[in-house]
PLY file of the C-alpha trace (Angstrom):
ply
format ascii 1.0
element vertex 58
property float x
property float y
property float z
element edge 57
property int vertex1
property int vertex2
end_header
-3.86 -0.09 13.65
-6.67 1.84 11.95
-7.49 5.53 11.71
-10.48 7.53 10.59
-10.22 10.41 8.14
-11.48 13.58 9.75
-12.88 16.55 7.82
-9.96 18.70 6.66
-7.36 16.03 7.46
-4.42 16.21 5.02
-1.64 14.38 6.88
-1.22 10.78 7.97
-1.80 10.38 11.72
0.97 7.75 11.85
3.88 9.44 10.02
2.56 13.01 9.36
3.29 12.78 5.61
0.70 14.16 3.17
-2.23 11.89 2.36
-3.14 11.16 -1.26
-6.81 11.55 -2.23
-7.65 9.62 -5.41
-10.81 9.27 -7.50
-10.70 6.67 -10.29
-13.06 4.95 -12.70
-13.61 1.27 -11.93
-13.29 -1.34 -14.69
-16.81 -2.04 -15.95
-18.18 1.24 -14.56
-18.59 2.93 -11.23
-16.14 5.05 -9.25
-13.57 4.35 -6.57
-12.43 6.95 -4.03
-9.63 6.31 -1.60
-7.35 8.12 0.80
-3.96 6.61 1.44
-0.45 7.34 2.70
2.24 6.23 0.22
5.12 6.14 2.77
3.13 3.96 5.23
1.24 2.02 2.56
-1.86 2.51 4.75
-5.30 3.03 3.18
-7.29 5.25 5.53
-10.55 5.33 3.58
-11.90 3.50 0.53
-15.30 3.61 -1.13
-16.63 2.47 -4.48
-19.92 2.86 -6.33
-21.77 0.40 -8.53
-21.98 1.04 -12.28
-25.03 3.05 -13.27
-27.58 1.11 -15.32
-29.52 3.27 -17.73
-32.98 2.10 -18.77
-33.23 0.71 -22.30
-34.96 2.93 -24.83
-38.50 1.80 -25.65
0 1
1 2
2 3
3 4
4 5
5 6
6 7
7 8
8 9
9 10
10 11
11 12
12 13
13 14
14 15
15 16
16 17
17 18
18 19
19 20
20 21
21 22
22 23
23 24
24 25
25 26
26 27
27 28
28 29
29 30
30 31
31 32
32 33
33 34
34 35
35 36
36 37
37 38
38 39
39 40
40 41
41 42
42 43
43 44
44 45
45 46
46 47
47 48
48 49
49 50
50 51
51 52
52 53
53 54
54 55
55 56
56 57
């Protein structure tokens, strides 16, 4: 079963417990953002970004 996270959603649609919103740094750079329900173990949304590459100084 899958769910979508709606704007303003704070509770799990399956068990009605509070969702956890987490933003972490990824190993090697970049960010990871996910929304999950600890009691269900269900991840409702996950997104990550690539590490930023800065140009080398001339």
